[in-house]
N, C-alpha and C positions, 0 to 999 in steps of 0.2 A: 862166139864170145859170150861167156856166162857172167851176168851181173851179180855183184855181191854187195851186201850191206853189213857193216860191222856195228853191232849194238852192245855197248860196254860203258859203264860210268867212269872207267879208268882210262884216261887219255894214253898212258904209257902201254896199256894192253892193247889198245887199237893201233897204236904206232907199231908195235911188234908185229901184229897180224898183218898189217899193211906191208911191211918190209918183206915178210915171208911170201906174200903173194907176188912179189917181183920176179920169182923164179917160175911162175906159172902164167905165161902170157895169154892163155886161153880164158883168163878171168879179168874182170874189171871192177874195181871197188868204186861204187858209184855214190856211196853215202857213208857217213860215220855218224852215229847217234850215241848220245850220252844217257838216255833213259828209255823206258819202254814207250812212253808216249811219242817221242821223236821217232822211235823205230817203227811204231805202228803207222805213223803218218808217211814216213819214207817208204815203207813197203807198199803202201797203197799207191804212191806216186810212181815208184820205180819199177814195181813188179819184178823183184830180183829172182834168180834162179836159186840162190843160196844166201843164207844169213849165218853169221857167226854171232851167237847170242849168249850174253852173261845171264846167269840166274838171278843173283842178288843185285837189284838195282833200286834206287829211290823211286817213290811214287808208284811204279808199276813194275813188278818183277817179270822175269822172262816168261814163265809159264802163263801168267795173266795176260801178258801182251799177245802170246800166240792164241790164247782163247778167244780173243776179240776178232781174229782173222777168219773170214769165210773161206778163204783159200790160202793155205800156208806155204811158203816156199820150203825147200830142203833146209834143215837146220843142223848146225854143229854147235853144241853147247860148249861154253867156256867158263870155267869157275874155279875158285881156289878150294872148293869143298867137294869131297867125293860122295857125300850122302845123298846126292840128288840124282845119281846115275840111273837108278832103277826107274825114276819118274821120267827122266829124259828119254830112255829107250822105250818106255811105255808110250811116249809121245812120238815114237817112230823117228828119233833123232838119227841122223847119219853117223854121228860120232859124239863123244863126250870127252873134252880135253881139260886137263888139269892145269892150272896156272903154276908157274910160268910155262907157257907153251913152247915145246921144243920143236925144232925143224923136223925131226924124224916123225913125231906124232902129228904134226901139222900135214906133212906130206902123205901120210896114211889116210888122214881124214879126207884130203883132196882126191886121193885115188878111189876111195869108197864112194864119194859123190859122183865121180866121172863113171864109175862102173854102174852105179844106179841109173844115171842119166842115159847111158847107152841102152839100158834095158827099157826104160820108160821115161820119156822126156815129159817134163812139167808134171811130175807126179804130185797129186794132191794129198796133203797130210792133215788129219784132224787131230787136234790135241784134246784128250780127255780131260774133264774137270779135276786137274791136280793142283796141289799147292805145296809150298815148301815148309809150312809151319807145322812141325810135328806130324806131318803126313796127312793133315786135314785142312781144308780151307777155312780161313778165319774171315773171309769176305767173298763176296760174289761181284764180279765185274760184268756189266752190261752195257750195251750200246742203246742209247735212248735219243732218238731224233737228231742223230749226228754227233751227240755228246757221249763221252765215256763217263759212266757213273760207277763209283765203288761203294758197295753196300756192305758195311760191317755185319757180321754174323749176328751181333748183339742187337741190331736194329730190325731183324727179320721177325715178322709176327707169325707167318706160316707160308708154306710154298705149296702151290697147287698145279697139278698137271693140266696142260691145255693143248691137246693135239700134239704137235711137234715141238711145242714150246713149254716152259714153265712160267708160272706167275709168282713173282716174289712179292709178297704182301708186306708192306711197311706201314708205319703211322700215317704217312702222307698220301700214299697211293700204291699201286702195284706196278711192277716192271716186268716186261716179257723178256725171256732169254731163250734162245734156241738151244735146248738141251733136253734130256730125258730126265724123269724123276729118279729113275734107277741110278743113272750116272751121278746125279746131284746127291743122292742118298749116300753113295760110296765116297764122295768127295768130303762130306761134312762129318764132323765128330759125332759118333753115334751116342756119345755120352750127353751131347748137347741137343742133338736133333734125332727125332724118331719118325720112321715111316709108319704112321699109324693107320694108313689106308692106301690102297693102290693109287689114289689120286691126291694124297696129302702127306706132307712132312711137317711136323710141329716141333718148335723149340721147347725143351723141358721147362725153361723159365717162363714160358707163356701159359702153361696149364694151370687152370684154376680148379676145376673139378671134372669128373667123368660122370655122365649120366646114361642110365639104360636107354636104349632107343627101340630097336626092334629085336627079333630073335638073334642071339649071338652078335649083336652089334651095339654100339654105344655112340654117344656125342661127346666130343671134347669141348669144354667151354674154356675159351682163351681170354686172357687179360684185356685184349683189344676189343672184346665183345663178340668175336666170331665164333660159330659153332661148326665144327667140322666132324665128319664121320670118322668112326673108329671101328675097323674090322675086328674079327675074332683074332687074327694074327697079330694085328696091331695092339690089341689089348695085351696079348701075351708079352709083346716087347715092352710095353709100358710097365707091366708088372715086373719084368726082369730088370729094367733100367732103374725103376724107382724103389725096388725092394718090397713090393707089396705082397 
C-alpha cells in the first residue's frame, strides 16, 4: 500500500484527486493539506511514498515546501498554470498535471509512479533552489531550531559559503541553510545578487564602494559594515552589472 498526501489550497481540487484514487486500491490517501506548512508537517509525520502538490499556495509555495525536506517523496505537481513545468521536472517530478485534472492524465501519472517504484523503492529526490517568481527566488526559506523562517531577498546583507552550507547574513543574525553557493547563485536574480567571490554573493543594493586589496583582488564595503572579498572574475561581473 502506497501512502499519499494531497497538498492543495483548493478543497475542490483535493476532493477531485481523492475521488480519482478510488480506482487505485494500492494507494491510501492519509492526509489532505491546505498549504505548504501543513504539507511539510504531514510529510514528516506520515512519510508518504507520493504527494500531489499544488504550486501556488498561500504562506509557502510548493517548491519552497519541498526545499525544506531532507528526504522528499515522489511528487506529482498539480497547477492551473503551465509555466512551471520546466521547474517541476528539474525537481525530478513524476508528472505535471494541469487543472482541472482528467482521469486519463491522472491514471498516466499513477502509472509513471508505479513504474518508477518498481525500479527503485523509496527513491530520494532533492529539489534544486527554484522559485516561481519570474524564474528567480525572491526569498530564501530556512529551518531554524525547528522553526521555518522565510527571509525576503531585500533583507539579505550577503551570503557566505560555509562547507556544505551557506550563511545568509541579515541585520539581526545569520542563518545556516544546507545548499551550495553555486545553486544559490543560479536561484537568485543576477541583476540583484552578484557572485563576487567563490565564497560570497552580495546584493547590489548593499554595495557602498569597492576598494583595492591585493593583486587582482578588491574588497566590497557593504552598507551593513561588512567587508567581503572580490575576486578578479567577481570584479568583472560587477563592472558588467553596474555598467562601469
